[in-house]
GUVEXDREN-444003 format. One record per residue (C-alpha): residue number from 1; residue in one letter; x, y, z. Coordinates in Angstrom, 1 decimal, decimal comma, padded with zeros to 4 digits. Example, Ala and Ser with C-alpha at 12.3 -4.5 7.8 and 13.67 -1.06 7.14 Angstrom:
// GUVEXDREN-444003
<rec 1 A <012,3 -004,5 007,8>>;
<rec 2 S <013,7 -001,1 007,1>>;
END
This chain:
// GUVEXDREN-444003
<rec 1 M <103,6 109,5 117,5>>;
<rec 2 F <101,7 112,6 116,4>>;
<rec 3 L <104,8 113,9 114,4>>;
<rec 4 K <104,9 110,5 112,6>>;
<rec 5 S <101,2 110,4 111,9>>;
<rec 6 I <099,6 110,8 108,4>>;
<rec 7 R <097,5 113,7 109,7>>;
<rec 8 F <100,6 115,7 110,8>>;
<rec 9 K <102,3 115,0 107,4>>;
<rec 10 I <099,2 116,1 105,5>>;
<rec 11 V <098,9 119,3 107,5>>;
<rec 12 F <102,7 120,0 107,4>>;
<rec 13 W <103,1 119,6 103,6>>;
<rec 14 Y <099,8 121,4 103,0>>;
<rec 15 T <101,0 124,4 105,1>>;
<rec 16 V <104,5 124,4 103,4>>;
<rec 17 I <103,0 124,3 099,9>>;
<rec 18 L <100,4 126,9 100,7>>;
<rec 19 A <103,1 129,2 102,2>>;
<rec 20 L <105,3 128,8 099,2>>;
<rec 21 V <102,4 129,4 096,7>>;
<rec 22 L <101,1 132,5 098,6>>;
<rec 23 S <104,7 133,9 099,0>>;
<rec 24 L <105,3 133,5 095,3>>;
<rec 25 F <101,9 135,0 094,5>>;
<rec 26 S <102,7 138,0 096,8>>;
<rec 27 I <106,1 138,6 095,3>>;
<rec 28 L <104,6 138,5 091,8>>;
<rec 29 V <101,8 140,9 092,7>>;
<rec 30 Y <104,2 143,3 094,4>>;
<rec 31 A <106,7 143,2 091,5>>;
<rec 32 N <104,0 143,7 088,9>>;
<rec 33 L <102,3 146,6 090,8>>;
<rec 34 S <105,7 148,3 091,4>>;
<rec 35 K <106,5 148,0 087,7>>;
<rec 36 T <103,1 149,3 086,7>>;
<rec 37 L <103,3 152,3 089,2>>;
<rec 38 Y <106,8 153,1 087,9>>;
<rec 39 Y <105,6 152,9 084,3>>;
<rec 40 D <102,6 155,1 085,0>>;
<rec 41 F <104,6 157,6 087,1>>;
<rec 42 N <107,2 157,9 084,3>>;
<rec 43 N <104,5 158,4 081,7>>;
<rec 44 L <102,9 161,1 083,8>>;
<rec 45 L <106,2 163,0 084,2>>;
<rec 46 Q <106,9 162,6 080,5>>;
<rec 47 L <103,5 163,9 079,5>>;
<rec 48 K <103,9 166,9 081,9>>;
<rec 49 A <107,3 167,7 080,6>>;
<rec 50 E <106,2 167,6 077,0>>;
<rec 51 G <103,2 169,8 077,9>>;
<rec 52 V <105,5 172,3 079,5>>;
<rec 53 V <107,7 172,4 076,4>>;
<rec 54 D <104,7 172,9 074,1>>;
<rec 55 S <103,3 175,6 076,3>>;
<rec 56 I <106,6 177,5 076,6>>;
<rec 57 D <107,2 177,2 072,8>>;
<rec 58 T <103,7 178,6 072,2>>;
<rec 59 Y <104,3 181,4 074,6>>;
<rec 60 W <107,6 182,2 072,9>>;
<rec 61 E <106,1 182,1 069,4>>;
<rec 62 L <103,5 184,7 070,4>>;
<rec 63 E <106,3 187,0 071,7>>;
<rec 64 K <108,2 186,4 068,5>>;
<rec 65 Q <105,3 187,3 066,2>>;
<rec 66 E <104,6 190,5 068,3>>;
<rec 67 G <108,3 191,5 068,0>>;
<rec 68 V <108,3 190,9 064,2>>;
<rec 69 R <105,2 193,1 063,8>>;
<rec 70 Q <107,1 195,8 065,7>>;
<rec 71 G <110,0 195,6 063,2>>;
<rec 72 A <112,4 193,2 064,9>>;
<rec 73 T <114,2 190,6 062,9>>;
<rec 74 A <113,4 186,8 063,4>>;
<rec 75 A <117,1 186,1 064,0>>;
<rec 76 V <116,9 188,0 067,3>>;
<rec 77 F <114,4 185,5 068,6>>;
<rec 78 T <116,7 182,6 069,3>>;
<rec 79 K <116,3 180,7 072,5>>;
<rec 80 I <120,0 179,8 072,9>>;
<rec 81 N <121,6 182,1 075,6>>;
<rec 82 N <118,9 184,7 075,0>>;
<rec 83 L <118,0 187,0 077,9>>;
<rec 84 N <114,5 187,6 076,4>>;
<rec 85 F <113,9 183,8 076,5>>;
<rec 86 V <115,0 183,7 080,1>>;
<rec 87 K <112,5 186,4 081,0>>;
<rec 88 I <109,8 184,6 079,0>>;
<rec 89 A <110,6 181,3 080,8>>;
<rec 90 Q <110,5 183,0 084,2>>;
<rec 91 R <107,2 184,8 083,4>>;
<rec 92 W <105,7 181,5 082,1>>;
<rec 93 V <106,7 179,6 085,3>>;
<rec 94 K <105,1 182,3 087,5>>;
<rec 95 E <101,9 182,4 085,5>>;
<rec 96 E <101,5 178,6 085,2>>;
<rec 97 S <102,7 177,5 088,7>>;
<rec 98 T <099,1 177,6 089,9>>;
<rec 99 D <097,8 175,5 087,0>>;
<rec 100 P <095,8 172,5 088,5>>;
<rec 101 G <097,5 170,2 086,0>>;
<rec 102 L <100,8 171,0 087,6>>;
<rec 103 L <099,8 170,5 091,2>>;
<rec 104 G <102,4 168,3 092,9>>;
<rec 105 I <104,8 168,8 089,9>>;
<rec 106 I <107,9 170,9 090,2>>;
<rec 107 V <109,1 172,6 087,0>>;
<rec 108 D <112,6 173,7 086,4>>;
<rec 109 I <114,0 175,2 083,2>>;
<rec 110 F <117,7 175,2 082,6>>;
<rec 111 G <119,8 176,9 079,9>>;
<rec 112 S <122,1 175,3 077,5>>;
<rec 113 D <124,9 175,6 080,0>>;
<rec 114 G <122,9 173,6 082,6>>;
<rec 115 K <122,2 176,7 084,8>>;
<rec 116 N <118,7 177,0 086,3>>;
<rec 117 I <116,9 180,0 084,6>>;
<rec 118 A <113,4 179,4 086,0>>;
<rec 119 S <111,8 177,3 088,7>>;
<rec 120 S <108,3 176,9 090,1>>;
<rec 121 R <107,8 177,9 093,7>>;
<rec 122 N <106,2 174,6 095,0>>;
<rec 123 G <109,4 172,7 095,6>>;
<rec 124 P <113,1 172,7 096,2>>;
<rec 125 R <115,3 174,5 093,7>>;
<rec 126 T <118,6 173,3 092,2>>;
<rec 127 D <120,9 175,8 090,5>>;
<rec 128 Y <122,6 173,5 088,1>>;
<rec 129 L <121,9 170,2 086,3>>;
<rec 130 R <124,0 167,3 087,5>>;
<rec 131 Q <127,0 166,8 085,3>>;
<rec 132 E <126,1 163,2 084,3>>;
<rec 133 N <122,6 164,2 083,4>>;
<rec 134 L <123,9 167,3 081,4>>;
<rec 135 A <126,3 165,0 079,4>>;
<rec 136 A <123,4 162,7 078,4>>;
<rec 137 I <121,1 165,7 077,6>>;
<rec 138 L <123,8 167,3 075,4>>;
<rec 139 Q <123,6 164,1 073,3>>;
<rec 140 G <119,9 164,6 072,8>>;
<rec 141 H <118,7 162,0 075,4>>;
<rec 142 S <115,9 162,5 077,9>>;
<rec 143 V <116,9 161,5 081,4>>;
<rec 144 F <115,0 159,9 084,4>>;
<rec 145 D <116,6 160,3 087,8>>;
<rec 146 N <115,8 159,9 091,5>>;
<rec 147 V <117,1 162,6 093,9>>;
<rec 148 L <116,8 162,8 097,7>>;
<rec 149 F <116,0 166,3 098,9>>;
<rec 150 T <116,2 167,4 102,5>>;
<rec 151 D <113,8 170,1 103,8>>;
<rec 152 N <115,9 172,7 105,7>>;
<rec 153 H <113,1 173,5 108,2>>;
<rec 154 S <111,7 170,1 109,0>>;
<rec 155 K <114,9 168,1 108,1>>;
<rec 156 K <112,6 165,7 106,4>>;
<rec 157 N <114,0 163,7 103,5>>;
<rec 158 T <111,9 163,5 100,3>>;
<rec 159 L <112,7 161,2 097,4>>;
<rec 160 M <111,9 163,0 094,1>>;
<rec 161 R <111,5 161,4 090,7>>;
<rec 162 Q <112,8 163,7 087,9>>;
<rec 163 F <112,4 163,7 084,2>>;
<rec 164 S <114,6 166,0 082,1>>;
<rec 165 I <113,8 166,6 078,4>>;
<rec 166 P <116,1 168,6 076,0>>;
<rec 167 V <114,7 171,2 073,6>>;
<rec 168 I <116,8 171,4 070,4>>;
<rec 169 E <116,9 174,4 068,1>>;
<rec 170 N <119,0 174,3 064,9>>;
<rec 171 N <120,7 171,1 066,1>>;
<rec 172 R <121,8 172,9 069,2>>;
<rec 173 L <120,6 172,6 072,8>>;
<rec 174 A <118,2 175,6 073,4>>;
<rec 175 Y <117,1 174,8 077,0>>;
<rec 176 V <116,1 171,9 079,2>>;
<rec 177 V <112,8 171,3 081,0>>;
<rec 178 R <112,9 169,2 084,1>>;
<rec 179 V <109,7 168,1 085,9>>;
<rec 180 S <109,9 166,5 089,4>>;
<rec 181 S <107,4 164,9 091,7>>;
<rec 182 P <107,7 163,4 095,1>>;
<rec 183 M <107,4 159,6 095,2>>;
<rec 184 T <105,5 159,7 098,5>>;
<rec 185 T <102,2 158,4 097,0>>;
<rec 186 F <104,1 155,8 095,0>>;
<rec 187 Q <106,1 154,6 098,0>>;
<rec 188 S <103,0 154,8 100,3>>;
<rec 189 A <101,1 152,5 098,0>>;
<rec 190 L <103,9 149,9 097,9>>;
<rec 191 N <104,4 150,2 101,7>>;
<rec 192 K <100,7 149,5 102,3>>;
<rec 193 L <100,8 146,5 100,0>>;
<rec 194 R <103,9 145,2 101,8>>;
<rec 195 F <102,2 145,7 105,2>>;
<rec 196 I <099,1 143,9 104,0>>;
<rec 197 F <101,2 140,9 102,7>>;
<rec 198 F <103,3 140,7 105,8>>;
<rec 199 L <100,2 140,9 108,0>>;
<rec 200 L <097,8 138,7 106,0>>;
<rec 201 L <100,2 136,1 104,7>>;
<rec 202 P <101,1 134,6 108,1>>;
<rec 203 L <097,4 135,0 109,3>>;
<rec 204 V <096,1 133,2 106,2>>;
<rec 205 I <098,7 130,4 106,6>>;
<rec 206 F <097,8 130,0 110,3>>;
<rec 207 I <094,1 129,8 109,6>>;
<rec 208 S <094,6 127,4 106,7>>;
<rec 209 S <096,7 125,2 109,0>>;
<rec 210 I <093,9 125,0 111,6>>;
<rec 211 A <091,5 124,2 108,8>>;
<rec 212 G <094,0 121,6 107,5>>;
<rec 213 F <093,8 119,8 110,8>>;
<rec 214 F <090,0 119,5 110,5>>;
<rec 215 L <090,4 118,5 106,9>>;
<rec 216 A <093,0 115,9 107,7>>;
<rec 217 D <090,6 114,5 110,4>>;
<rec 218 L <087,8 114,1 107,8>>;
<rec 219 I <090,2 112,3 105,6>>;
<rec 220 I <091,7 110,1 108,3>>;
<rec 221 K <088,4 109,2 110,0>>;
<rec 222 P <087,5 106,4 107,5>>;
<rec 223 L <091,0 105,1 107,8>>;
<rec 224 K <090,6 104,9 111,6>>;
<rec 225 N <087,4 102,9 111,1>>;
<rec 226 I <089,3 100,6 108,8>>;
<rec 227 I <092,1 100,1 111,3>>;
<rec 228 K <089,6 099,5 114,1>>;
<rec 229 T <087,9 096,8 112,0>>;
<rec 230 V <091,1 095,2 110,8>>;
<rec 231 R <092,4 094,9 114,5>>;
<rec 232 R <089,3 092,8 115,3>>;
<rec 233 I <090,0 090,4 112,5>>;
<rec 234 T <091,7 087,1 113,5>>;
<rec 235 A <092,1 083,7 111,9>>;
<rec 236 E <088,9 082,6 113,8>>;
<rec 237 N <087,0 085,8 112,7>>;
<rec 238 L <087,6 086,1 109,0>>;
<rec 239 K <084,0 086,6 108,2>>;
<rec 240 L <084,2 090,2 109,5>>;
<rec 241 R <084,2 092,9 106,7>>;
<rec 242 I <085,1 096,5 106,6>>;
<rec 243 K <082,1 098,9 106,2>>;
<rec 244 L <082,5 100,7 102,9>>;
<rec 245 P <082,4 104,5 103,1>>;
<rec 246 D <079,8 106,3 101,0>>;
<rec 247 T <082,4 107,7 098,6>>;
<rec 248 K <084,1 106,7 095,4>>;
<rec 249 D <087,6 107,7 096,4>>;
<rec 250 E <090,9 105,9 097,2>>;
<rec 251 I <089,7 105,1 100,7>>;
<rec 252 K <086,7 103,1 099,3>>;
<rec 253 R <089,1 101,3 096,9>>;
<rec 254 L <091,3 100,5 099,9>>;
<rec 255 A <088,3 099,1 101,8>>;
<rec 256 D <087,3 097,1 098,8>>;
<rec 257 T <090,8 095,8 098,5>>;
<rec 258 F <090,9 094,8 102,2>>;
<rec 259 N <087,5 093,1 101,8>>;
<rec 260 A <088,7 091,2 098,7>>;
<rec 261 M <091,8 090,2 100,6>>;
<rec 262 L <089,7 089,0 103,5>>;
<rec 263 E <087,5 087,0 101,1>>;
<rec 264 K <090,6 085,3 099,7>>;
<rec 265 L <092,0 084,6 103,1>>;
<rec 266 D <088,7 083,3 104,3>>;
<rec 267 A <088,4 081,0 101,3>>;
<rec 268 S <092,1 079,9 101,8>>;
<rec 269 F <091,7 079,2 105,5>>;
<rec 270 T <088,4 077,4 104,9>>;
<rec 271 S <090,0 075,4 102,0>>;
<rec 272 Q <092,9 074,5 104,1>>;
<rec 273 K <090,7 073,5 107,0>>;
<rec 274 Q <088,5 071,5 104,7>>;
<rec 275 M <091,5 069,9 103,0>>;
<rec 276 I <093,1 068,9 106,3>>;
<rec 277 Q <089,8 067,3 107,3>>;
<rec 278 D <089,5 065,5 103,9>>;
<rec 279 I <093,1 064,4 104,0>>;
<rec 280 S <092,6 063,0 107,5>>;
<rec 281 H <089,5 061,2 106,3>>;
<rec 282 E <091,2 059,8 103,2>>;
<rec 283 L <094,4 058,7 105,0>>;
<rec 284 R <092,5 057,2 107,9>>;
<rec 285 T <090,9 054,5 105,9>>;
<rec 286 P <094,0 052,9 104,3>>;
<rec 287 L <096,0 053,4 107,6>>;
<rec 288 T <093,1 051,7 109,5>>;
<rec 289 I <093,1 048,8 107,1>>;
<rec 290 M <096,9 048,4 107,3>>;
<rec 291 R <096,8 048,5 111,1>>;
<rec 292 G <094,0 046,1 111,4>>;
<rec 293 E <095,5 043,5 109,0>>;
<rec 294 M <098,9 043,8 110,7>>;
<rec 295 E <097,3 043,4 114,2>>;
<rec 296 V <095,4 040,3 113,0>>;
<rec 297 A <098,6 038,9 111,5>>;
<rec 298 L <100,6 039,4 114,7>>;
<rec 299 K <098,0 037,8 117,0>>;
<rec 300 K <099,4 034,3 116,2>>;
<rec 301 A <101,9 032,7 114,0>>;
<rec 302 R <100,9 032,7 110,3>>;
<rec 303 S <102,0 030,7 107,3>>;
<rec 304 P <104,2 032,5 104,6>>;
<rec 305 E <101,2 032,6 102,3>>;
<rec 306 E <099,1 034,5 104,9>>;
<rec 307 Y <101,9 037,0 105,6>>;
<rec 308 K <102,3 037,5 101,9>>;
<rec 309 V <098,5 038,4 101,6>>;
<rec 310 V <098,9 040,9 104,4>>;
<rec 311 L <102,0 042,5 102,8>>;
<rec 312 E <100,3 042,7 099,4>>;
<rec 313 S <097,2 044,3 100,9>>;
<rec 314 S <099,5 046,8 102,8>>;
<rec 315 L <101,4 047,5 099,6>>;
<rec 316 E <098,1 048,3 097,8>>;
<rec 317 E <097,1 050,7 100,6>>;
<rec 318 I <100,6 052,3 100,5>>;
<rec 319 G <100,1 052,8 096,8>>;
<rec 320 R <096,8 054,6 097,4>>;
<rec 321 L <098,6 056,8 100,0>>;
<rec 322 S <101,4 057,6 097,6>>;
<rec 323 F <098,9 058,5 094,9>>;
<rec 324 I <097,1 060,9 097,2>>;
<rec 325 V <100,3 062,5 098,4>>;
<rec 326 E <101,6 062,9 094,8>>;
<rec 327 N <098,4 064,6 093,6>>;
<rec 328 L <098,4 066,9 096,7>>;
<rec 329 L <102,0 067,8 095,9>>;
<rec 330 I <101,0 068,7 092,4>>;
<rec 331 L <098,1 070,9 093,6>>;
<rec 332 S <100,3 072,6 096,1>>;
<rec 333 R <102,9 073,5 093,4>>;
<rec 334 F <100,1 074,9 091,2>>;
<rec 335 D <098,7 076,9 094,2>>;
<rec 336 S <102,1 078,4 095,0>>;
<rec 337 Q <102,8 079,0 091,3>>;
<rec 338 E <106,0 076,9 091,5>>;
<rec 339 V <105,2 074,9 088,3>>;
<rec 340 S <107,4 075,9 085,4>>;
<rec 341 L <105,4 075,5 082,2>>;
<rec 342 D <107,1 074,6 078,9>>;
<rec 343 I <104,9 076,6 076,6>>;
<rec 344 K <104,9 075,6 072,9>>;
<rec 345 P <102,3 075,6 070,1>>;
<rec 346 I <100,2 072,4 070,2>>;
<rec 347 A <098,3 071,0 067,2>>;
<rec 348 I <095,1 070,3 069,1>>;
<rec 349 A <093,8 067,7 066,6>>;
<rec 350 R <096,9 065,5 066,9>>;
<rec 351 F <097,0 066,1 070,7>>;
<rec 352 L <093,4 065,1 071,4>>;
<rec 353 N <093,4 062,1 069,0>>;
<rec 354 D <096,5 060,7 070,8>>;
<rec 355 I <094,6 061,0 074,1>>;
<rec 356 V <091,5 059,4 072,7>>;
<rec 357 S <093,5 056,5 071,3>>;
<rec 358 D <095,1 055,9 074,7>>;
<rec 359 V <091,7 055,7 076,6>>;
<rec 360 R <089,8 053,9 073,8>>;
<rec 361 I <090,8 050,5 075,2>>;
<rec 362 I <089,3 051,4 078,6>>;
<rec 363 A <086,1 052,8 076,9>>;
<rec 364 Q <085,7 049,6 074,8>>;
<rec 365 R <085,4 047,5 078,0>>;
<rec 366 K <082,2 049,4 078,7>>;
<rec 367 R <081,3 049,5 074,9>>;
<rec 368 I <081,5 053,3 075,1>>;
<rec 369 V <081,9 055,1 071,7>>;
<rec 370 I <084,4 058,0 071,7>>;
<rec 371 T <084,2 060,4 068,8>>;
<rec 372 C <086,7 063,2 068,2>>;
<rec 373 S <085,8 066,2 065,9>>;
<rec 374 C <088,9 068,4 065,7>>;
<rec 375 P <089,9 070,7 062,8>>;
<rec 376 D <093,6 070,4 061,8>>;
<rec 377 Y <094,3 074,2 061,7>>;
<rec 378 V <093,6 074,9 065,4>>;
<rec 379 F <096,6 075,4 067,7>>;
<rec 380 V <096,9 076,2 071,4>>;
<rec 381 R <099,9 077,4 073,2>>;
<rec 382 G <100,7 075,4 076,3>>;
<rec 383 D <102,7 072,7 078,2>>;
<rec 384 E <101,8 069,5 076,4>>;
<rec 385 S <102,6 067,2 079,3>>;
<rec 386 Q <100,5 069,2 081,8>>;
<rec 387 L <097,6 069,6 079,4>>;
<rec 388 R <097,7 065,9 078,6>>;
<rec 389 R <097,2 065,2 082,4>>;
<rec 390 A <094,3 067,6 082,5>>;
<rec 391 F <092,4 066,2 079,5>>;
<rec 392 L <093,1 062,6 080,5>>;
<rec 393 N <091,4 063,4 083,8>>;
<rec 394 I <088,4 064,9 082,0>>;
<rec 395 I <087,9 062,0 079,5>>;
<rec 396 D <088,7 059,4 082,2>>;
<rec 397 N <086,0 061,0 084,4>>;
<rec 398 A <083,5 060,9 081,4>>;
<rec 399 I <084,2 057,2 080,9>>;
<rec 400 K <084,0 056,4 084,6>>;
<rec 401 Y <080,5 057,9 085,0>>;
<rec 402 T <079,0 056,9 081,6>>;
<rec 403 P <077,1 053,6 081,6>>;
<rec 404 E <077,8 050,8 079,2>>;
<rec 405 G <076,8 051,5 075,6>>;
<rec 406 G <077,1 055,3 076,1>>;
<rec 407 K <078,8 058,0 073,9>>;
<rec 408 I <081,5 060,5 074,5>>;
<rec 409 L <082,1 063,4 072,0>>;
<rec 410 V <085,2 065,5 072,0>>;
<rec 411 N <084,6 068,7 069,9>>;
<rec 412 V <086,8 071,7 069,1>>;
<rec 413 E <085,5 075,1 068,1>>;
<rec 414 K <087,6 078,2 067,3>>;
<rec 415 T <086,5 081,9 067,3>>;
<rec 416 E <088,4 085,1 066,8>>;
<rec 417 T <089,3 085,4 070,5>>;
<rec 418 E <089,3 081,9 071,9>>;
<rec 419 V <089,5 078,1 071,4>>;
<rec 420 Q <086,8 075,9 073,0>>;
<rec 421 I <087,3 072,2 073,7>>;
<rec 422 K <084,1 070,4 074,7>>;
<rec 423 V <084,0 066,9 076,2>>;
<rec 424 S <080,3 065,8 076,5>>;
<rec 425 D <079,0 062,4 077,6>>;
<rec 426 T <075,7 060,5 078,0>>;
<rec 427 G <076,5 059,6 081,6>>;
<rec 428 I <074,6 059,7 084,8>>;
<rec 429 G <075,0 063,5 085,1>>;
<rec 430 I <075,5 065,6 088,2>>;
<rec 431 S <072,8 067,1 090,4>>;
<rec 432 R <072,4 070,9 090,5>>;
<rec 433 E <073,3 071,1 094,2>>;
<rec 434 N <076,6 069,2 093,6>>;
<rec 435 L <077,8 071,3 090,5>>;
<rec 436 P <079,3 074,2 092,5>>;
<rec 437 F <081,6 071,8 094,4>>;
<rec 438 I <082,7 069,6 091,5>>;
<rec 439 F <086,2 071,1 091,4>>;
<rec 440 D <086,7 071,0 095,2>>;
<rec 441 R <089,5 068,7 096,5>>;
<rec 442 F <088,3 065,3 097,6>>;
<rec 443 F <084,8 066,0 096,5>>;
<rec 444 R <083,0 063,0 094,9>>;
<rec 445 V <079,5 062,9 093,7>>;
<rec 446 D <079,0 059,3 094,9>>;
<rec 447 K <080,7 059,0 098,3>>;
<rec 448 S <080,2 055,2 098,3>>;
<rec 449 R <082,5 054,8 095,3>>;
<rec 450 S <085,7 055,3 097,1>>;
<rec 451 S <087,5 052,9 094,9>>;
<rec 452 E <086,7 055,0 091,9>>;
<rec 453 G <089,1 057,8 092,9>>;
<rec 454 F <090,0 060,3 095,5>>;
<rec 455 G <088,3 063,5 094,2>>;
<rec 456 L <091,5 065,2 093,2>>;
<rec 457 G <091,5 064,7 089,4>>;
<rec 458 L <089,2 067,7 088,5>>;
<rec 459 S <090,9 069,9 091,0>>;
<rec 460 I <094,3 069,2 089,3>>;
<rec 461 T <092,6 069,7 085,9>>;
<rec 462 K <091,3 073,2 086,9>>;
<rec 463 S <094,7 074,2 088,3>>;
<rec 464 I <096,4 073,2 085,1>>;
<rec 465 I <093,9 075,0 082,8>>;
<rec 466 E <094,0 078,2 084,9>>;
<rec 467 A <097,8 078,1 084,9>>;
<rec 468 H <097,5 078,4 081,0>>;
<rec 469 K <095,2 081,5 081,4>>;
<rec 470 G <092,2 079,3 080,5>>;
<rec 471 S <089,0 078,4 082,2>>;
<rec 472 V <086,8 075,4 082,8>>;
<rec 473 I <083,0 075,4 082,7>>;
<rec 474 I <080,9 072,4 083,5>>;
<rec 475 S <077,2 071,9 082,8>>;
<rec 476 S <075,2 068,8 083,6>>;
<rec 477 E <071,7 067,4 084,0>>;
<rec 478 L <071,0 064,5 086,2>>;
<rec 479 G <070,4 061,3 084,1>>;
<rec 480 K <071,2 063,1 080,8>>;
<rec 481 G <074,9 063,6 080,8>>;
<rec 482 T <077,7 066,2 081,4>>;
<rec 483 E <079,5 068,7 079,2>>;
<rec 484 M <082,9 070,0 080,2>>;
<rec 485 R <084,1 073,1 078,3>>;
<rec 486 V <087,8 074,1 078,4>>;
<rec 487 I <088,3 077,6 077,0>>;
<rec 488 F <091,8 079,0 076,0>>;
<rec 489 P <092,5 082,6 074,8>>;
<rec 490 D <093,5 082,6 071,2>>;
END
């Protein structure tokens, strides 16, 4: 279970990524330092070699000037295969070998044939230049080289870095200066760095992994609290809510999402429970009537006319039951989003005028005046048959609860973002305490008027409007009338 837990996965991937990042960082640091040390070491050897060349040439020029003053010709003072130059080079090496600037540096001077003509006493001596180096030097190239020397006494191996620079005179090789220095300090620095990386890298990863466990615990703790709370939630205990952590991170959003889901589930369960109770109540009345009439009819023999009255009454109650079941089926389809809407542009003026014409006959029986104020240029996209059902419910409701001689006004207003359709009446109005429940299923303001309807019309209306991405707002004042606003996005 632990290996499959989120905490283990967080720590595992955190450790893997940290190890990769630190390893890559160590490699880059090591490579960069090695390159820098090589570069600086080569520059040092090159500067030392050039200094040796300048010093020997200066030394030679002084001897040349002294010889010319004593009557010698300048042509005698050539450096190429000249015994005098060999003596000068040997003398310079002996005098300069104790120079602090050359400490740790081995100086070798070779003739044009590659033979060693002078060498400092602070290091191993080689009699000849290596053939591959001499070939490059004869072409005028300076050469870097690594050579492994073995001490005859201690049998200790020392890796030496060498730099050979040719000195040209009259387009010919006069002599070669080679400076050498052990790479002990260079290698020691890199070895220490490697040791530090190999020692510290696993240690840092181990310590970070331990810290990762504590970090994962801090992250997982709110999730554990959420899990503990969710396990206590049942269908009978949907009022319980998850305590929100004092953060603004994903865990708080998760808790918010769970609470929002619980709100919806609670509302859904409550709605279903209430609907079952309401359905039971609504179905009980017609079923009781049917049963009572049939029981009375069966107590003794009746005439055909009496049986006909019972059957007609039963048929009327069956019609009421069918109407309730049909409306509940419509609501159920809207709730489960199974209704397929045939969306088309609707000319709202023609649409509302047709509805008003259909209900005007019913309104005239109560001497109610219906006025429709609808501009011709307003269009709404929707399913005409479904919207017709919705607005018929609204206007029929207005007629039903408007006393004789009242007025109903249907008005359309268009803004840049929406279309508002207002149906206002001068009816009996709705009390403030009943307004929040007006769209609930089976809710009726006047419970005694069961013959007036079943309390499903406005619920169906709201479902249809919301399926069209619209909204319904009702405002009312008891004794002064009601206004129903249907708002569609433009």
